[in-house]
C-alpha positions in Angstrom: 59.3 -80.0 59.0 56.0 -82.0 58.9 53.3 -81.3 56.2 49.6 -81.9 56.6 46.6 -82.2 54.6 43.3 -81.0 56.2 40.0 -81.9 54.7 36.7 -80.4 55.7 34.1 -82.6 53.9 30.2 -82.8 53.7 29.4 -86.3 52.7 26.4 -86.6 50.3 26.6 -90.2 49.4 27.5 -92.4 52.4 27.9 -95.7 50.4 30.1 -94.3 47.8 32.1 -92.4 50.2 32.9 -95.6 52.2 34.6 -96.9 49.1 36.9 -93.9 49.1 37.7 -94.2 52.9 38.5 -97.8 52.4 41.0 -97.0 49.7 42.9 -94.1 50.9 44.7 -95.4 53.9 47.1 -97.6 51.8 47.9 -94.7 49.6 48.4 -92.4 52.5 50.9 -95.0 54.2 52.8 -95.3 50.8 53.7 -91.5 51.1 54.6 -91.8 54.8 51.3 -90.3 56.0 49.3 -91.1 59.0 45.7 -90.0 60.2 45.8 -87.5 63.1 41.9 -86.9 62.9 39.5 -89.0 60.8 36.0 -88.4 61.9 32.9 -86.6 62.0 30.8 -84.5 64.1 33.2 -81.3 64.6 32.3 -79.0 67.4 32.5 -75.5 65.9 33.9 -73.1 68.6 33.8 -70.0 66.4 32.4 -69.2 63.0 30.5 -71.7 60.9 31.1 -74.7 58.7 29.1 -76.9 56.5 31.6 -79.8 57.1 30.3 -82.8 58.8 33.5 -84.6 58.6 37.1 -83.3 59.3 40.3 -85.2 58.4 43.8 -84.3 59.3 46.7 -86.3 57.8 50.3 -85.8 58.9 53.3 -86.5 56.4 57.0 -86.4 56.9 57.3 -83.1 55.0 55.1 -80.6 53.0 56.7 -82.1 49.8 55.4 -85.6 50.8 52.0 -84.2 51.4 51.8 -82.7 48.0 53.4 -85.9 46.2 50.7 -87.9 48.0 47.9 -85.6 46.7 49.2 -85.4 43.1 50.1 -89.1 42.8 48.6 -91.4 40.3 47.6 -93.5 43.0 45.6 -90.9 45.0 44.1 -89.4 41.8 42.6 -92.7 40.9 41.2 -93.2 44.4 40.0 -89.6 44.5 37.7 -90.4 41.6 35.7 -92.5 44.2 34.9 -89.4 46.1 33.5 -87.6 43.1 29.8 -87.1 43.6 30.0 -88.6 47.1 31.2 -85.6 49.0 31.9 -81.9 48.8 34.5 -79.9 50.5 37.9 -78.5 50.8 41.3 -80.0 51.1 44.2 -77.7 52.2 48.0 -78.5 52.3 49.7 -77.1 55.4 53.3 -76.5 56.5 54.0 -77.6 60.1 56.1 -75.4 62.4 59.7 -76.0 63.4 59.8 -76.8 67.2 62.8 -76.9 69.3 63.0 -79.8 71.7 
């Protein structure tokens, strides 16, 4: 079963946030992750959100997603985001599908 991390982010310092986005892909790959969505300008179909940027990362399992998030490598990179963005990161469990 796949695991996912969904981020809804409001960037407040583009220059500093660019350092974070440059550093995260290598750490994500180390834990078997890959970006499914990595961009801005979400179109809200219902409700409201303050997020100007939405990111969805897929991992081989929910455990790998959590290992990535709590890893020393990501915690170090995460510091680059401090003060540059506000938002929410959510760990999600995928659904089993039958082929």
